[in-house]
PDB file of N, CA, C and O in Angstrom:
ATOM      1  N   MET A   1     113.264  89.679 102.764  1.00  0.00           N
ATOM      2  CA  MET A   1     113.431  91.088 103.029  1.00  0.00           C
ATOM      3  C   MET A   1     113.534  91.308 104.532  1.00  0.00           C
ATOM      4  O   MET A   1     112.880  90.632 105.326  1.00  0.00           O
ATOM      5  N   GLU A   2     114.372  92.271 104.899  1.00  0.00           N
ATOM      6  CA  GLU A   2     114.557  92.572 106.310  1.00  0.00           C
ATOM      7  C   GLU A   2     113.328  93.286 106.859  1.00  0.00           C
ATOM      8  O   GLU A   2     112.555  93.877 106.105  1.00  0.00           O
ATOM      9  N   ASN A   3     113.154  93.230 108.164  1.00  0.00           N
ATOM     10  CA  ASN A   3     112.018  93.876 108.819  1.00  0.00           C
ATOM     11  C   ASN A   3     112.377  95.215 109.439  1.00  0.00           C
ATOM     12  O   ASN A   3     111.721  95.648 110.385  1.00  0.00           O
ATOM     13  N   LYS A   4     113.397  95.873 108.930  1.00  0.00           N
ATOM     14  CA  LYS A   4     113.758  97.184 109.451  1.00  0.00           C
ATOM     15  C   LYS A   4     113.668  98.206 108.319  1.00  0.00           C
ATOM     16  O   LYS A   4     113.737  97.842 107.145  1.00  0.00           O
ATOM     17  N   PRO A   5     113.516  99.483 108.669  1.00  0.00           N
ATOM     18  CA  PRO A   5     113.418 100.519 107.641  1.00  0.00           C
ATOM     19  C   PRO A   5     114.653 100.556 106.753  1.00  0.00           C
ATOM     20  O   PRO A   5     115.753 100.200 107.175  1.00  0.00           O
ATOM     21  N   THR A   6     114.452 100.985 105.538  1.00  0.00           N
ATOM     22  CA  THR A   6     115.529 101.106 104.564  1.00  0.00           C
ATOM     23  C   THR A   6     115.347 102.424 103.827  1.00  0.00           C
ATOM     24  O   THR A   6     114.330 103.096 104.000  1.00  0.00           O
ATOM     25  N   LYS A   7     116.310 102.795 103.017  1.00  0.00           N
ATOM     26  CA  LYS A   7     116.227 104.065 102.303  1.00  0.00           C
ATOM     27  C   LYS A   7     116.345 103.829 100.802  1.00  0.00           C
ATOM     28  O   LYS A   7     117.235 103.112 100.347  1.00  0.00           O
ATOM     29  N   ASP A   8     115.445 104.435 100.040  1.00  0.00           N
ATOM     30  CA  ASP A   8     115.504 104.394  98.581  1.00  0.00           C
ATOM     31  C   ASP A   8     116.747 105.185  98.163  1.00  0.00           C
ATOM     32  O   ASP A   8     116.853 106.366  98.495  1.00  0.00           O
ATOM     33  N   PRO A   9     117.694 104.562  97.442  1.00  0.00           N
ATOM     34  CA  PRO A   9     118.928 105.263  97.092  1.00  0.00           C
ATOM     35  C   PRO A   9     118.738 106.363  96.044  1.00  0.00           C
ATOM     36  O   PRO A   9     119.625 107.197  95.865  1.00  0.00           O
ATOM     37  N   VAL A  10     117.615 106.376  95.360  1.00  0.00           N
ATOM     38  CA  VAL A  10     117.378 107.377  94.310  1.00  0.00           C
ATOM     39  C   VAL A  10     116.766 108.646  94.895  1.00  0.00           C
ATOM     40  O   VAL A  10     117.311 109.735  94.710  1.00  0.00           O
ATOM     41  N   CYS A  11     115.650 108.520  95.592  1.00  0.00           N
ATOM     42  CA  CYS A  11     114.957 109.712  96.096  1.00  0.00           C
ATOM     43  C   CYS A  11     115.208 109.975  97.569  1.00  0.00           C
ATOM     44  O   CYS A  11     114.883 111.054  98.066  1.00  0.00           O
ATOM     45  N   GLY A  12     115.787 108.997  98.286  1.00  0.00           N
ATOM     46  CA  GLY A  12     116.099 109.193  99.688  1.00  0.00           C
ATOM     47  C   GLY A  12     114.962 108.908 100.643  1.00  0.00           C
ATOM     48  O   GLY A  12     115.098 109.124 101.847  1.00  0.00           O
ATOM     49  N   MET A  13     113.837 108.425 100.127  1.00  0.00           N
ATOM     50  CA  MET A  13     112.688 108.150 100.981  1.00  0.00           C
ATOM     51  C   MET A  13     112.987 106.991 101.931  1.00  0.00           C
ATOM     52  O   MET A  13     113.516 105.959 101.517  1.00  0.00           O
ATOM     53  N   GLU A  14     112.645 107.170 103.204  1.00  0.00           N
ATOM     54  CA  GLU A  14     112.758 106.082 104.162  1.00  0.00           C
ATOM     55  C   GLU A  14     111.550 105.180 104.000  1.00  0.00           C
ATOM     56  O   GLU A  14     110.413 105.650 103.967  1.00  0.00           O
ATOM     57  N   LEU A  15     111.802 103.879 103.899  1.00  0.00           N
ATOM     58  CA  LEU A  15     110.743 102.912 103.628  1.00  0.00           C
ATOM     59  C   LEU A  15     110.649 101.862 104.724  1.00  0.00           C
ATOM     60  O   LEU A  15     111.657 101.322 105.179  1.00  0.00           O
ATOM     61  N   GLU A  16     109.428 101.588 105.133  1.00  0.00           N
ATOM     62  CA  GLU A  16     109.164 100.417 105.960  1.00  0.00           C
ATOM     63  C   GLU A  16     109.096  99.233 104.986  1.00  0.00           C
ATOM     64  O   GLU A  16     108.798  99.433 103.808  1.00  0.00           O
ATOM     65  N   PRO A  17     109.363  98.020 105.446  1.00  0.00           N
ATOM     66  CA  PRO A  17     109.359  96.867 104.542  1.00  0.00           C
ATOM     67  C   PRO A  17     108.093  96.735 103.692  1.00  0.00           C
ATOM     68  O   PRO A  17     108.175  96.351 102.525  1.00  0.00           O
ATOM     69  N   LYS A  18     106.925  97.048 104.258  1.00  0.00           N
ATOM     70  CA  LYS A  18     105.669  96.914 103.506  1.00  0.00           C
ATOM     71  C   LYS A  18     105.524  97.981 102.423  1.00  0.00           C
ATOM     72  O   LYS A  18     104.666  97.852 101.549  1.00  0.00           O
ATOM     73  N   GLU A  19     106.349  99.039 102.464  1.00  0.00           N
ATOM     74  CA  GLU A  19     106.273 100.124 101.490  1.00  0.00           C
ATOM     75  C   GLU A  19     107.160  99.901 100.260  1.00  0.00           C
ATOM     76  O   GLU A  19     107.045 100.640  99.282  1.00  0.00           O
ATOM     77  N   VAL A  20     108.031  98.905 100.293  1.00  0.00           N
ATOM     78  CA  VAL A  20     108.951  98.644  99.195  1.00  0.00           C
ATOM     79  C   VAL A  20     108.168  98.129  97.985  1.00  0.00           C
ATOM     80  O   VAL A  20     107.477  97.113  98.063  1.00  0.00           O
ATOM     81  N   LYS A  21     108.289  98.853  96.862  1.00  0.00           N
ATOM     82  CA  LYS A  21     107.567  98.480  95.643  1.00  0.00           C
ATOM     83  C   LYS A  21     108.440  97.737  94.648  1.00  0.00           C
ATOM     84  O   LYS A  21     107.921  97.016  93.796  1.00  0.00           O
ATOM     85  N   ALA A  22     109.772  97.898  94.738  1.00  0.00           N
ATOM     86  CA  ALA A  22     110.685  97.251  93.799  1.00  0.00           C
ATOM     87  C   ALA A  22     112.043  97.082  94.463  1.00  0.00           C
ATOM     88  O   ALA A  22     112.384  97.818  95.389  1.00  0.00           O
ATOM     89  N   THR A  23     112.816  96.110  93.989  1.00  0.00           N
ATOM     90  CA  THR A  23     114.166  95.884  94.488  1.00  0.00           C
ATOM     91  C   THR A  23     115.114  95.636  93.322  1.00  0.00           C
ATOM     92  O   THR A  23     114.689  95.268  92.227  1.00  0.00           O
ATOM     93  N   ALA A  24     116.389  95.842  93.568  1.00  0.00           N
ATOM     94  CA  ALA A  24     117.428  95.527  92.592  1.00  0.00           C
ATOM     95  C   ALA A  24     118.643  95.038  93.365  1.00  0.00           C
ATOM     96  O   ALA A  24     118.894  95.475  94.488  1.00  0.00           O
ATOM     97  N   VAL A  25     119.389  94.135  92.759  1.00  0.00           N
ATOM     98  CA  VAL A  25     120.633  93.663  93.353  1.00  0.00           C
ATOM     99  C   VAL A  25     121.772  94.203  92.501  1.00  0.00           C
ATOM    100  O   VAL A  25     121.791  94.022  91.283  1.00  0.00           O
ATOM    101  N   TYR A  26     122.714  94.862  93.148  1.00  0.00           N
ATOM    102  CA  TYR A  26     123.868  95.419  92.456  1.00  0.00           C
ATOM    103  C   TYR A  26     125.109  95.126  93.283  1.00  0.00           C
ATOM    104  O   TYR A  26     125.182  95.473  94.462  1.00  0.00           O
ATOM    105  N   LYS A  27     126.074  94.490  92.656  1.00  0.00           N
ATOM    106  CA  LYS A  27     127.327  94.101  93.325  1.00  0.00           C
ATOM    107  C   LYS A  27     127.052  93.351  94.626  1.00  0.00           C
ATOM    108  O   LYS A  27     127.724  93.564  95.635  1.00  0.00           O
ATOM    109  N   GLY A  28     126.045  92.466  94.583  1.00  0.00           N
ATOM    110  CA  GLY A  28     125.735  91.612  95.721  1.00  0.00           C
ATOM    111  C   GLY A  28     124.908  92.245  96.822  1.00  0.00           C
ATOM    112  O   GLY A  28     124.602  91.585  97.815  1.00  0.00           O
ATOM    113  N   LYS A  29     124.536  93.516  96.671  1.00  0.00           N
ATOM    114  CA  LYS A  29     123.732  94.188  97.683  1.00  0.00           C
ATOM    115  C   LYS A  29     122.343  94.460  97.121  1.00  0.00           C
ATOM    116  O   LYS A  29     122.196  94.834  95.958  1.00  0.00           O
ATOM    117  N   THR A  30     121.319  94.266  97.964  1.00  0.00           N
ATOM    118  CA  THR A  30     119.946  94.522  97.551  1.00  0.00           C
ATOM    119  C   THR A  30     119.562  95.948  97.912  1.00  0.00           C
ATOM    120  O   THR A  30     119.787  96.406  99.032  1.00  0.00           O
ATOM    121  N   TYR A  31     118.975  96.644  96.933  1.00  0.00           N
ATOM    122  CA  TYR A  31     118.494  98.012  97.120  1.00  0.00           C
ATOM    123  C   TYR A  31     116.984  98.017  96.978  1.00  0.00           C
ATOM    124  O   TYR A  31     116.434  97.333  96.114  1.00  0.00           O
ATOM    125  N   ASN A  32     116.312  98.789  97.826  1.00  0.00           N
ATOM    126  CA  ASN A  32     114.850  98.867  97.837  1.00  0.00           C
ATOM    127  C   ASN A  32     114.390 100.225  97.326  1.00  0.00           C
ATOM    128  O   ASN A  32     115.061 101.239  97.521  1.00  0.00           O
ATOM    129  N   PHE A  33     113.220 100.229  96.660  1.00  0.00           N
ATOM    130  CA  PHE A  33     112.717 101.438  96.031  1.00  0.00           C
ATOM    131  C   PHE A  33     111.255 101.681  96.364  1.00  0.00           C
ATOM    132  O   PHE A  33     110.484 100.746  96.580  1.00  0.00           O
ATOM    133  N   CYS A  34     110.886 102.968  96.402  1.00  0.00           N
ATOM    134  CA  CYS A  34     109.516 103.360  96.724  1.00  0.00           C
ATOM    135  C   CYS A  34     108.583 103.169  95.528  1.00  0.00           C
ATOM    136  O   CYS A  34     107.369 103.055  95.695  1.00  0.00           O
ATOM    137  N   GLU A  35     109.145 103.135  94.342  1.00  0.00           N
ATOM    138  CA  GLU A  35     108.346 102.969  93.128  1.00  0.00           C
ATOM    139  C   GLU A  35     109.230 102.444  92.003  1.00  0.00           C
ATOM    140  O   GLU A  35     110.457 102.461  92.103  1.00  0.00           O
ATOM    141  N   PHE A  36     108.596 101.980  90.938  1.00  0.00           N
ATOM    142  CA  PHE A  36     109.338 101.418  89.816  1.00  0.00           C
ATOM    143  C   PHE A  36     110.129 102.485  89.060  1.00  0.00           C
ATOM    144  O   PHE A  36     111.137 102.169  88.427  1.00  0.00           O
ATOM    145  N   GLY A  37     109.691 103.729  89.116  1.00  0.00           N
ATOM    146  CA  GLY A  37     110.423 104.817  88.467  1.00  0.00           C
ATOM    147  C   GLY A  37     111.803 105.008  89.088  1.00  0.00           C
ATOM    148  O   GLY A  37     112.785 105.228  88.379  1.00  0.00           O
ATOM    149  N   CYS A  38     111.871 104.922  90.403  1.00  0.00           N
ATOM    150  CA  CYS A  38     113.166 105.045  91.078  1.00  0.00           C
ATOM    151  C   CYS A  38     114.059 103.852  90.728  1.00  0.00           C
ATOM    152  O   CYS A  38     115.264 104.013  90.537  1.00  0.00           O
ATOM    153  N   LYS A  39     113.473 102.666  90.646  1.00  0.00           N
ATOM    154  CA  LYS A  39     114.250 101.489  90.261  1.00  0.00           C
ATOM    155  C   LYS A  39     114.789 101.648  88.850  1.00  0.00           C
ATOM    156  O   LYS A  39     115.940 101.298  88.588  1.00  0.00           O
ATOM    157  N   ALA A  40     113.978 102.170  87.936  1.00  0.00           N
ATOM    158  CA  ALA A  40     114.415 102.364  86.548  1.00  0.00           C
ATOM    159  C   ALA A  40     115.588 103.343  86.484  1.00  0.00           C
ATOM    160  O   ALA A  40     116.538 103.123  85.734  1.00  0.00           O
ATOM    161  N   LYS A  41     115.525 104.422  87.269  1.00  0.00           N
ATOM    162  CA  LYS A  41     116.633 105.383  87.302  1.00  0.00           C
ATOM    163  C   LYS A  41     117.895 104.704  87.844  1.00  0.00           C
ATOM    164  O   LYS A  41     118.989 104.897  87.313  1.00  0.00           O
ATOM    165  N   PHE A  42     117.732 103.919  88.893  1.00  0.00           N
ATOM    166  CA  PHE A  42     118.858 103.195  89.478  1.00  0.00           C
ATOM    167  C   PHE A  42     119.454 102.230  88.459  1.00  0.00           C
ATOM    168  O   PHE A  42     120.672 102.178  88.290  1.00  0.00           O
ATOM    169  N   ASP A  43     118.599 101.468  87.781  1.00  0.00           N
ATOM    170  CA  ASP A  43     119.067 100.497  86.802  1.00  0.00           C
ATOM    171  C   ASP A  43     119.841 101.168  85.669  1.00  0.00           C
ATOM    172  O   ASP A  43     120.761 100.570  85.111  1.00  0.00           O
ATOM    173  N   GLY A  44     119.479 102.397  85.325  1.00  0.00           N
ATOM    174  CA  GLY A  44     120.151 103.125  84.258  1.00  0.00           C
ATOM    175  C   GLY A  44     121.556 103.579  84.619  1.00  0.00           C
ATOM    176  O   GLY A  44     122.397 103.723  83.731  1.00  0.00           O
ATOM    177  N   ASP A  45     121.833 103.808  85.894  1.00  0.00           N
ATOM    178  CA  ASP A  45     123.153 104.278  86.331  1.00  0.00           C
ATOM    179  C   ASP A  45     123.352 103.959  87.812  1.00  0.00           C
ATOM    180  O   ASP A  45     123.373 104.864  88.646  1.00  0.00           O
ATOM    181  N   PRO A  46     123.499 102.671  88.143  1.00  0.00           N
ATOM    182  CA  PRO A  46     123.605 102.299  89.553  1.00  0.00           C
ATOM    183  C   PRO A  46     124.784 102.936  90.285  1.00  0.00           C
ATOM    184  O   PRO A  46     124.684 103.215  91.479  1.00  0.00           O
ATOM    185  N   GLU A  47     125.885 103.167  89.599  1.00  0.00           N
ATOM    186  CA  GLU A  47     127.048 103.786  90.242  1.00  0.00           C
ATOM    187  C   GLU A  47     126.711 105.166  90.790  1.00  0.00           C
ATOM    188  O   GLU A  47     127.215 105.559  91.841  1.00  0.00           O
ATOM    189  N   LYS A  48     125.866 105.896  90.084  1.00  0.00           N
ATOM    190  CA  LYS A  48     125.461 107.233  90.519  1.00  0.00           C
ATOM    191  C   LYS A  48     124.799 107.189  91.892  1.00  0.00           C
ATOM    192  O   LYS A  48     124.989 108.087  92.713  1.00  0.00           O
ATOM    193  N   TYR A  49     124.020 106.136  92.135  1.00  0.00           N
ATOM    194  CA  TYR A  49     123.233 106.041  93.363  1.00  0.00           C
ATOM    195  C   TYR A  49     123.880 105.203  94.452  1.00  0.00           C
ATOM    196  O   TYR A  49     123.352 105.132  95.562  1.00  0.00           O
ATOM    197  N   THR A  50     125.014 104.564  94.164  1.00  0.00           N
ATOM    198  CA  THR A  50     125.680 103.758  95.184  1.00  0.00           C
ATOM    199  C   THR A  50     126.948 104.413  95.694  1.00  0.00           C
ATOM    200  O   THR A  50     127.613 103.865  96.573  1.00  0.00           O
ATOM    201  N   LYS A  51     127.293 105.565  95.164  1.00  0.00           N
ATOM    202  CA  LYS A  51     128.446 106.302  95.679  1.00  0.00           C
ATOM    203  C   LYS A  51     128.132 106.748  97.099  1.00  0.00           C
ATOM    204  O   LYS A  51     126.973 106.985  97.438  1.00  0.00           O
ATOM    205  N   THR A  52     129.142 106.859  97.910  1.00  0.00           N
ATOM    206  CA  THR A  52     128.929 107.206  99.316  1.00  0.00           C
ATOM    207  C   THR A  52     129.070 108.700  99.577  1.00  0.00           C
ATOM    208  O   THR A  52     129.411 109.109 100.687  1.00  0.00           O
ATOM    209  N   SER A  53     128.810 109.508  98.565  1.00  0.00           N
ATOM    210  CA  SER A  53     128.932 110.949  98.743  1.00  0.00           C
ATOM    211  C   SER A  53     127.834 111.515  99.632  1.00  0.00           C
ATOM    212  O   SER A  53     127.973 112.619 100.159  1.00  0.00           O
ATOM    213  N   GLY A  54     126.732 110.763  99.807  1.00  0.00           N
ATOM    214  CA  GLY A  54     125.648 111.215 100.665  1.00  0.00           C
ATOM    215  C   GLY A  54     124.687 112.166  99.981  1.00  0.00           C
ATOM    216  O   GLY A  54     123.837 112.764 100.641  1.00  0.00           O
ATOM    217  N   THR A  55     124.804 112.317  98.674  1.00  0.00           N
ATOM    218  CA  THR A  55     123.898 113.218  97.965  1.00  0.00           C
ATOM    219  C   THR A  55     122.897 112.408  97.165  1.00  0.00           C
ATOM    220  O   THR A  55     123.257 111.725  96.205  1.00  0.00           O
ATOM    221  N   ASN A  56     121.660 112.487  97.561  1.00  0.00           N
ATOM    222  CA  ASN A  56     120.563 111.855  96.837  1.00  0.00           C
ATOM    223  C   ASN A  56     119.720 112.932  96.202  1.00  0.00           C
ATOM    224  O   ASN A  56     119.531 113.999  96.785  1.00  0.00           O
ATOM    225  N   THR A  57     119.214 112.668  95.022  1.00  0.00           N
ATOM    226  CA  THR A  57     118.336 113.608  94.358  1.00  0.00           C
ATOM    227  C   THR A  57     116.945 113.487  94.968  1.00  0.00           C
ATOM    228  O   THR A  57     116.408 112.385  95.070  1.00  0.00           O
ATOM    229  N   VAL A  58     116.370 114.590  95.368  1.00  0.00           N
ATOM    230  CA  VAL A  58     115.010 114.603  95.890  1.00  0.00           C
ATOM    231  C   VAL A  58     114.116 115.110  94.784  1.00  0.00           C
ATOM    232  O   VAL A  58     114.325 116.205  94.262  1.00  0.00           O
ATOM    233  N   HIS A  59     113.119 114.319  94.423  1.00  0.00           N
ATOM    234  CA  HIS A  59     112.284 114.622  93.276  1.00  0.00           C
ATOM    235  C   HIS A  59     111.051 115.442  93.609  1.00  0.00           C
ATOM    236  O   HIS A  59     110.401 115.964  92.703  1.00  0.00           O
ATOM    237  N   SER A  60     110.721 115.566  94.855  1.00  0.00           N
ATOM    238  CA  SER A  60     109.502 116.258  95.232  1.00  0.00           C
ATOM    239  C   SER A  60     109.786 117.712  95.544  1.00  0.00           C
ATOM    240  O   SER A  60     110.815 118.036  96.138  1.00  0.00           O
ATOM    241  N   SER A  61     108.883 118.584  95.149  1.00  0.00           N
ATOM    242  CA  SER A  61     109.049 119.990  95.490  1.00  0.00           C
ATOM    243  C   SER A  61     108.319 120.324  96.786  1.00  0.00           C
ATOM    244  O   SER A  61     108.352 121.469  97.237  1.00  0.00           O
ATOM    245  N   LYS A  62     107.660 119.334  97.390  1.00  0.00           N
ATOM    246  CA  LYS A  62     106.948 119.558  98.649  1.00  0.00           C
ATOM    247  C   LYS A  62     107.941 119.753  99.784  1.00  0.00           C
ATOM    248  O   LYS A  62     109.002 119.128  99.805  1.00  0.00           O
ATOM    249  N   LYS A  63     107.597 120.614 100.719  1.00  0.00           N
ATOM    250  CA  LYS A  63     108.436 120.830 101.889  1.00  0.00           C
ATOM    251  C   LYS A  63     108.324 119.648 102.830  1.00  0.00           C
ATOM    252  O   LYS A  63     107.312 118.947 102.851  1.00  0.00           O
ATOM    253  N   ASP A  64     109.359 119.436 103.598  1.00  0.00           N
ATOM    254  CA  ASP A  64     109.377 118.384 104.606  1.00  0.00           C
ATOM    255  C   ASP A  64     108.441 118.789 105.740  1.00  0.00           C
ATOM    256  O   ASP A  64     108.639 119.815 106.391  1.00  0.00           O
ATOM    257  N   ASN A  65     107.433 117.977 105.963  1.00  0.00           N
ATOM    258  CA  ASN A  65     106.482 118.264 107.033  1.00  0.00           C
ATOM    259  C   ASN A  65     106.758 117.413 108.266  1.00  0.00           C
ATOM    260  O   ASN A  65     105.897 117.253 109.131  1.00  0.00           O
ATOM    261  N   GLY A  66     107.967 116.871 108.334  1.00  0.00           N
ATOM    262  CA  GLY A  66     108.323 116.020 109.463  1.00  0.00           C
ATOM    263  C   GLY A  66     108.054 114.558 109.203  1.00  0.00           C
ATOM    264  O   GLY A  66     108.412 113.712 110.022  1.00  0.00           O
ATOM    265  N   SER A  67     107.435 114.242 108.090  1.00  0.00           N
ATOM    266  CA  SER A  67     107.137 112.859 107.734  1.00  0.00           C
ATOM    267  C   SER A  67     108.395 112.167 107.240  1.00  0.00           C
ATOM    268  O   SER A  67     109.275 112.803 106.661  1.00  0.00           O
ATOM    269  N   LYS A  68     108.479 110.858 107.471  1.00  0.00           N
ATOM    270  CA  LYS A  68     109.608 110.092 106.961  1.00  0.00           C
ATOM    271  C   LYS A  68     109.513 109.910 105.446  1.00  0.00           C
ATOM    272  O   LYS A  68     110.471 109.451 104.824  1.00  0.00           O
ATOM    273  N   LYS A  69     108.383 110.260 104.848  1.00  0.00           N
ATOM    274  CA  LYS A  69     108.163 110.009 103.431  1.00  0.00           C
ATOM    275  C   LYS A  69     108.562 111.174 102.530  1.00  0.00           C
ATOM    276  O   LYS A  69     108.115 111.223 101.385  1.00  0.00           O
ATOM    277  N   THR A  70     109.367 112.096 102.988  1.00  0.00           N
ATOM    278  CA  THR A  70     109.773 113.202 102.138  1.00  0.00           C
ATOM    279  C   THR A  70     110.694 112.698 101.038  1.00  0.00           C
ATOM    280  O   THR A  70     111.460 111.755 101.236  1.00  0.00           O
ATOM    281  N   GLY A  71     110.610 113.329  99.892  1.00  0.00           N
ATOM    282  CA  GLY A  71     111.480 112.971  98.793  1.00  0.00           C
ATOM    283  C   GLY A  71     110.906 111.923  97.864  1.00  0.00           C
ATOM    284  O   GLY A  71     111.506 111.643  96.827  1.00  0.00           O
ATOM    285  N   CYS A  72     109.784 111.339  98.187  1.00  0.00           N
ATOM    286  CA  CYS A  72     109.192 110.308  97.346  1.00  0.00           C
ATOM    287  C   CYS A  72     108.734 110.895  96.019  1.00  0.00           C
ATOM    288  O   CYS A  72     108.144 111.975  95.977  1.00  0.00           O
ATOM    289  N   CYS A  73     109.008 110.182  94.947  1.00  0.00           N
ATOM    290  CA  CYS A  73     108.628 110.683  93.629  1.00  0.00           C
ATOM    291  C   CYS A  73     107.269 110.182  93.176  1.00  0.00           C
ATOM    292  O   CYS A  73     106.753 110.676  92.173  1.00  0.00           O
ATOM    293  N   SER A  74     106.674 109.240  93.856  1.00  0.00           N
ATOM    294  CA  SER A  74     105.360 108.747  93.434  1.00  0.00           C
ATOM    295  C   SER A  74     104.261 109.652  93.965  1.00  0.00           C
ATOM    296  O   SER A  74     104.297 110.086  95.116  1.00  0.00           O
ATOM    297  N   ARG A  75     103.297 109.926  93.123  1.00  0.00           N
ATOM    298  CA  ARG A  75     102.159 110.751  93.537  1.00  0.00           C
ATOM    299  C   ARG A  75     100.895 110.180  92.948  1.00  0.00           C
ATOM    300  O   ARG A  75      99.812 110.720  93.169  1.00  0.00           O
TER     301      ARG A  75
END
């Protein structure tokens, strides 16, 4: 795993390497996830989350407080 931040393609959460809870490989690229629920959603429809439209679903109703962890679905 790389030592630089990455983004969960499902919820959009920015992750440090130590925060990655699950990974998936799709079309030769590795994707990192904040939780297994996001990985399961990705596995169900990877094309939805690998399109370059720039629209990620944010699962949290909490407002962004300036933290890099906004959008995380785990609570």
